[in-house]
Every structure is written in structure tokens, then in C-alpha cells.
C-alpha positions in Angstrom: 91.0 123.2 196.2 93.3 125.6 198.0 94.4 122.8 200.4 95.2 120.6 197.3 97.2 123.4 195.7 99.2 123.9 198.9 99.9 120.2 199.3 101.0 120.0 195.6 103.3 122.9 196.1 104.8 121.4 199.2 105.4 118.1 197.3 107.0 120.0 194.4 109.4 121.8 196.8 110.6 118.5 198.1 111.1 117.1 194.6 114.2 116.7 192.5 112.6 118.9 189.8 112.3 121.8 192.2 116.0 121.8 193.0 116.9 121.3 189.4 114.8 124.3 188.5 116.5 126.4 191.2 120.0 125.4 189.9 119.0 126.1 186.3 117.6 129.6 187.2 120.7 130.4 189.3 123.0 129.4 186.4 120.9 131.5 184.0 121.2 134.6 186.3 125.0 134.1 186.6 125.5 133.7 182.9 123.3 136.7 182.1 125.5 138.8 184.4 128.7 137.4 183.0 127.7 137.8 179.3 125.0 140.0 178.0 124.5 137.8 175.0 123.0 134.9 177.0 119.5 136.2 177.5 119.1 137.6 174.1 116.2 136.4 171.9 118.6 135.2 169.3 120.5 133.0 171.8 117.3 131.5 173.3 115.9 130.6 170.0 119.2 129.1 168.9 119.2 126.9 172.1 115.6 125.7 171.4 116.5 124.9 167.8 119.9 123.3 168.4 118.9 121.1 171.4 115.6 119.8 169.9 117.5 116.7 168.6 118.9 115.9 172.0 115.5 116.6 173.7 113.5 114.3 171.5 115.9 111.5 171.9 115.9 112.1 175.7 112.1 111.6 175.8 112.5 108.2 174.2 115.2 107.2 176.5 113.2 108.4 179.5 110.4 105.9 178.7 113.0 103.1 178.4 114.6 104.1 181.7 111.3 104.2 183.5 110.6 100.7 182.2 113.9 99.6 183.8 115.9 99.3 180.5 118.6 101.1 178.8 119.2 101.9 175.1 122.2 103.6 173.7 121.7 102.5 170.1 119.4 105.4 169.4 122.0 107.5 167.5 122.6 104.6 165.1 118.9 104.1 164.7 118.5 107.8 164.0 121.3 107.7 161.4 119.7 104.7 159.6 116.2 106.2 159.7 117.5 109.6 158.5 119.5 108.3 155.6 117.0 105.8 154.3 114.0 108.1 154.5 115.6 111.0 152.8 117.4 108.9 150.2 114.0 107.4 149.3 112.5 110.9 149.3 115.1 112.1 146.8 114.8 109.1 144.6 111.0 108.6 144.4 109.5 111.8 145.8 107.7 112.2 149.1 106.0 114.8 151.4 106.2 115.6 155.0 103.7 112.8 155.9 105.4 110.1 154.0 109.0 111.0 155.0 108.0 111.2 158.7 106.1 107.9 158.4 109.2 106.2 156.8 111.6 107.5 159.5 109.4 106.5 162.4 108.6 103.1 160.9 112.3 102.4 160.4 113.1 103.6 164.0 110.3 101.4 165.4 111.5 98.4 163.5 115.0 98.8 164.8 113.7 99.3 168.3 111.7 96.1 168.0 114.9 94.2 167.2 116.3 95.5 170.5 113.1 94.4 172.4 113.1 90.9 170.9 116.8 90.3 171.7 116.4 91.6 175.2 113.2 89.8 176.1 113.5 86.5 174.2 117.2 85.9 174.7 117.3 87.3 178.3 120.3 89.5 177.4 120.9 92.6 179.5 119.6 95.7 177.6 123.0 97.5 177.9 124.8 94.7 176.1 122.1 94.4 173.4 122.1 98.2 172.7 125.9 98.4 172.6 125.8 95.5 170.0 123.0 96.9 167.9 124.6 100.4 168.0 127.6 98.9 166.2 125.6 96.6 164.0 123.2 99.3 162.7 126.0 101.8 162.3 128.3 99.3 160.6 125.6 98.2 158.1 124.8 101.8 157.3 128.4 102.7 156.6 128.9 99.5 154.6 125.9 100.1 152.3 126.3 103.9 151.9 130.1 104.0 151.8 129.8 106.9 154.3 128.6 109.2 151.5 126.8 112.4 152.5 123.5 113.5 151.0 123.8 117.2 150.3 120.7 117.6 148.0 117.5 117.5 150.0 113.9 118.0 148.6 113.1 121.7 148.5 110.1 121.4 150.7 112.2 119.6 153.3 115.1 122.0 153.2 112.7 125.0 153.6 111.2 123.5 156.8 108.4 125.4 158.5 108.4 128.9 160.0 105.1 129.7 161.7 103.9 132.8 163.7 106.7 135.0 162.4 107.3 138.2 164.3 110.0 140.9 164.3 112.3 141.5 167.3 114.7 144.3 166.9 115.8 146.0 163.7 116.9 143.1 161.5 115.7 139.9 163.3 112.6 137.9 162.8 111.6 134.8 164.8 108.9 132.2 164.7 108.1 128.6 165.4 110.4 126.4 163.3 110.3 122.6 162.7 112.7 121.9 165.5 110.6 123.7 168.1 107.3 122.3 166.9 108.6 118.7 166.9 110.1 119.1 170.4 106.9 120.5 171.8 104.7 117.7 170.2 107.1 115.0 171.5 107.0 116.4 175.0 103.2 116.5 174.9 102.8 113.0 173.5 105.3 111.5 176.0 103.6 113.3 178.9 100.2 112.0 177.9 101.6 108.4 177.5 103.2 108.3 180.9 100.6 110.3 182.9 97.2 109.8 181.2 97.2 106.3 180.0 96.9 102.9 181.7 100.0 101.8 179.6 102.0 104.5 181.2 101.1 103.3 184.7 102.1 99.8 183.7 105.5 101.1 182.4 106.1 102.7 185.8 105.1 99.5 187.6 107.2 97.2 185.4 110.2 99.5 186.0 109.6 99.5 189.7 109.3 95.7 190.1 109.2 93.6 186.9 108.5 90.4 188.9 105.5 91.9 190.7 104.2 93.3 187.4 104.5 89.8 185.8 102.6 88.2 188.7 99.9 90.8 188.3 99.4 89.7 184.7 101.2 92.5 182.9 102.3 91.6 179.4 106.0 92.2 179.9 107.1 91.4 176.4 104.4 93.7 175.0 105.5 96.6 177.3 109.1 96.1 176.4 108.2 96.1 172.7 106.3 99.3 173.2 109.0 101.2 175.0 111.9 100.2 172.7 109.7 100.9 169.6 108.8 104.3 171.1 112.6 105.0 171.5 113.0 104.1 167.9 110.1 106.4 166.8 111.6 109.3 168.8 114.9 108.5 167.1 113.2 108.7 163.7 111.6 112.1 164.5 114.9 113.5 165.9 116.8 112.4 162.8 114.6 114.5 160.5 114.8 117.4 162.8 118.6 117.2 162.8 118.8 116.7 159.0 116.6 119.7 158.3 118.7 121.9 160.6 122.0 120.7 159.1 120.6 120.8 155.5 122.4 117.6 154.8 122.5 113.9 155.8 125.8 112.7 157.3 125.8 109.0 158.3 128.9 109.5 160.4 127.8 112.5 162.5 125.2 111.4 164.9 126.9 108.4 166.5 128.9 109.6 169.4 126.3 112.1 170.7 124.9 109.6 173.3 126.4 111.4 176.3 124.3 114.5 175.9 121.1 112.5 175.7 121.9 110.3 178.7 123.0 113.5 180.6 119.6 115.1 180.0 117.7 112.1 181.3 119.9 111.5 184.3 119.9 115.1 185.3 116.1 115.0 185.1 116.1 112.5 187.9 115.3 109.3 186.1 116.4 106.4 188.3 119.1 104.0 187.1 117.0 101.2 188.6 113.8 102.1 186.7 110.3 103.1 187.8 111.2 106.7 188.4 111.3 109.7 186.0 109.2 112.5 184.8 108.8 114.5 181.6 109.2 117.8 183.6 112.5 116.5 185.0 113.7 115.6 181.6 112.8 119.0 180.3 114.7 120.7 183.1 117.6 118.3 182.7 117.7 119.3 179.0 117.5 123.0 179.9 120.4 122.7 182.4 122.5 120.8 179.9 121.8 123.4 177.2 122.5 126.4 179.5 125.7 124.8 180.8 127.2 124.0 177.4 126.0 127.3 175.9 127.4 129.2 178.9 130.8 127.6 178.4 130.9 128.8 174.8 129.8 132.3 175.6 132.4 132.5 178.3 135.1 131.5 175.9 135.9 128.2 177.5 137.5 125.7 175.1 135.1 123.1 173.7 137.5 120.4 175.0 136.3 121.1 178.5 132.6 120.5 177.7 132.7 116.7 178.1 134.5 117.1 181.4 131.8 119.5 182.8 129.0 117.3 181.5 130.5 114.2 183.0 131.0 115.9 186.3 127.4 117.1 186.4 126.1 113.6 185.6 128.2 112.2 188.4 126.9 114.7 190.9 123.3 114.3 189.7 123.5 110.5 190.0 125.1 110.7 193.4 122.4 113.1 194.7 119.6 110.9 193.3 121.0 107.7 194.8 121.5 109.4 198.1 117.9 110.7 198.1 116.6 107.3 197.3 118.6 105.7 200.1 117.2 108.3 202.5 113.6 107.7 201.5 114.1 103.9 201.8 115.7 104.4 205.3 112.8 106.6 206.4 110.3 104.0 205.1 112.1 101.2 206.9 112.2 103.2 210.1 108.5 103.9 209.9 
């Protein structure tokens, strides 16, 4: 057992996740020295709450990326799921179970549309998702007129607040809806990818779709699963964001794709498919959150945030591509 632990530790030290963890910790130390507000309980809870939306979407995108696809229509999917589910809840009444079921079902249905177009028409996933992003969003704006929903059901607006405890004189903390949803989605995605036969098939399909097809894998079924899973995550994320904002704004979510893509790419998911981990995505999300929060605390203009995020994505992709080339070169030499 000791030898197995040592071997696992050695593998982790050579992994992308290890260096990502080191960079994140160094950044945390630097920010805590530069600004004493960074490591406060209030700031850490705010980060978990505000980045739950991005984190949940990143988990859905991770599964799609591992399968060798790409989907950037998730913000439009989330906007549609959010608006329809909460409009129905306002009009006809609902509870947590029914509103979650509605949002996830709508997300899965829109994800299935992507899967059918990609698989049956043989259109590249990036083209399909760009098109459906605009189609879903355009239809939503057409039918709603861009009107906001400010009145939400009382039970939804109240959210949840479990395991409350006091920290300091006037501050109380606990597990809110955003934290709970993020934790559950991380657990479900980890189980799917690491503890199921379907997860292994998703990795295999992303690594070599032709070989997976020759082995008898149901490629269309797997694609349907991963894009529907992306839609389900979009549905969950949409409710998390609506409860935090205390309103539904059909024009707000579209345009936030960069942060989601950044978290997945920073986590080490390969652009070619077949590579990616839940731990890497968590660390990528953490690095993104720390970086953007640090810029705010240091008083850097928000206009610089996209520049820094884009630069970090470029560096991460370059390092990942270089590492893959090195591994392939060593494999060819052996």
C-alpha cells in the first residue's frame, strides 16, 4: 500500500494538476500579502457563491471536451431553461423538484438538438454550437421581448442556508444553494467519468473516435449523452444564477462563455479530446476565480480582466500542447 501511495504521489507531481495547484497557491499567498481582504471568510464564501455558475457549466463542457467535441451554446441554453422554468413556476406554481426538473429537461432537449445536428449532418461541433447559440438566444429574445422577471416565488428567492455558523461579530455563514449545487455537480461528474463504463467510453471516443467505432461503441448514443449532459448542467447553473441575482434577465448570460472555456482549458482538458479531469477543472476554476478576484482587490480596472484571462488561456494551451508533444516524442523514441 505504501508503494502504491508513493507511486501515485510521483505521478501527481508530474501531472498538469500539480503545477496548476502550485501556481494557484502561490497566487493566493501573493494576494493575501498584497491585500488583507483576500483570505477573509467573507471573500472566500463570496468566491464560492459567485463562481458556482461558471463551475457548473465548466463541468458540462469538460465532458464534451473529453468526448472530442466543443459546445459554446451553453449560455443560450441556460438562458432559455432559466426563463421558461421560472416563468412557468410563477404562472402555475412549482417547488424545487419541479423547477429543477423543468430546467434540466429543457437543457437536455436543447443539448440533444446539438447532438443530432453534429452526428447526423456531420457538421463540426464548433459550427453547430455557434449557430444554435444564436438561434436559441434569438428565439428567446423574440418571444420574451427581452423582458426581465423580477418577481420570483418566495421559496426560490429564499434559497437554502444550511449548517449556519457565526464568524466574527456580525457575520454568519453556511452552505447556500450555489455551494450545494456546485458540490453535487462535481461529485456526479467525477462519478460519471471515473466510476462508470460510460465514462471510460467517453474518454476512448475522445481519444480516437474511429477506433471506438470499430470496437462497437455507440458513437451517436455517446454524443447524445455528453451534449445532453452539457444541457443538464446548463439548466442547473441557470437556476443557481437566477437565485443569486434574484431575477431572470434573458440578456445577461450570453457573453460569459470565455470564463467557462478558461476554467476547462486551464484545467488541462485537451483541445483534441480524450484528456481532462474533474480535479483539473476544479483547479482551473479556482485559478480563474483567484485571478479575477485578485485584480478587483488590487484596484485594477475591470477592463483589464479579459486581457489577463485571455493571456492565461494562451499560456495554458501552449504549455499543454508542448507537454503532449514531449510525451509523444518520448513514446516514439521508445
